[in-house]
C-alpha positions in Angstrom: 95.7 111.5 89.5 98.0 108.6 88.8 99.2 108.7 92.4 95.6 108.2 93.7 94.9 105.4 91.3 98.1 103.7 92.3 97.2 103.9 96.0 93.7 102.6 95.3 95.0 99.7 93.4 97.5 98.9 96.2 94.8 99.2 98.8 92.6 96.8 96.8 95.4 94.2 96.4 96.2 94.5 100.1 92.5 94.0 101.0 92.3 90.9 98.8 95.4 89.4 100.3 94.2 90.0 103.8 90.9 88.3 102.9 92.8 85.3 101.5 94.9 85.0 104.7 91.8 85.3 106.9 90.1 82.6 104.9 93.2 80.4 105.2 93.3 80.8 109.0 89.6 80.1 109.2 90.2 76.9 107.2 93.0 75.8 109.5 90.7 76.3 112.5 88.0 74.2 110.8 90.6 71.6 109.9 91.7 71.3 113.5 88.2 71.0 114.9 86.8 68.5 112.3 89.9 66.3 112.2 90.0 66.2 116.0 86.4 65.2 116.1 87.0 62.5 113.5 90.0 61.2 115.5 87.8 61.0 118.6 85.2 59.1 116.6 87.8 56.8 115.3 89.2 56.1 118.8 85.8 55.5 120.3 84.8 53.2 117.4 87.7 50.8 117.3 90.4 52.0 119.6 92.8 52.9 116.8 92.3 49.5 115.1 92.4 51.2 111.8 93.2 55.0 111.8 90.8 55.9 109.0 90.6 59.6 110.1 94.1 60.0 108.6 92.7 59.8 105.1 90.5 62.9 105.3 93.3 64.6 107.4 95.8 64.0 104.5 93.4 65.1 101.7 92.3 68.2 103.5 95.8 68.9 104.6 97.0 68.9 101.0 94.3 71.4 100.1 95.3 73.6 103.1 98.9 73.5 101.8 97.8 74.9 98.4 95.5 77.5 100.0 98.3 78.7 102.3 100.7 78.9 99.4 98.2 81.1 97.6 97.4 83.2 100.6 101.0 83.9 101.5 102.2 84.3 97.9 104.5 81.3 97.8 104.7 80.0 94.3 108.0 78.5 93.2 106.9 77.8 89.6 104.9 80.8 88.5 106.2 83.6 90.8 106.4 87.4 90.2 109.6 87.1 88.1 108.0 84.6 85.8 104.9 86.8 85.4 107.1 89.8 84.6 109.1 87.9 82.0 106.0 86.6 80.3 104.4 90.1 80.3 107.5 91.5 78.7 107.6 88.7 76.2 103.9 89.2 75.2 104.4 93.0 75.0 107.4 92.4 72.6 105.3 90.1 70.5 102.5 92.7 70.3 105.0 95.4 69.3 106.6 93.2 66.6 103.2 92.2 65.2 102.1 95.9 65.2 105.1 96.9 63.2 104.1 94.5 60.4 100.6 95.8 60.4 101.7 99.5 60.1 103.9 99.1 57.1 
């Protein structure tokens, strides 16, 4: 039964990851369309006198960067190794606190 539960858990994690990646690509497409439209409005309004469309492009671009990092599992600060170390640390803390309670 453990084998089936493990496969179900893997399937659910894979499904969630695919959903995150799909959402990221949809956001990239929206970014391209909207920023292109804003650039067009900016050009038609003052012929690049002041490129104001770059401000929303920058802000939204930073958001996309974080969304892509999450979707593709890139996290240099809190990666899988960090998670595993912390989990082991907390498990050790629980074991040591349980020893004192049992005596």
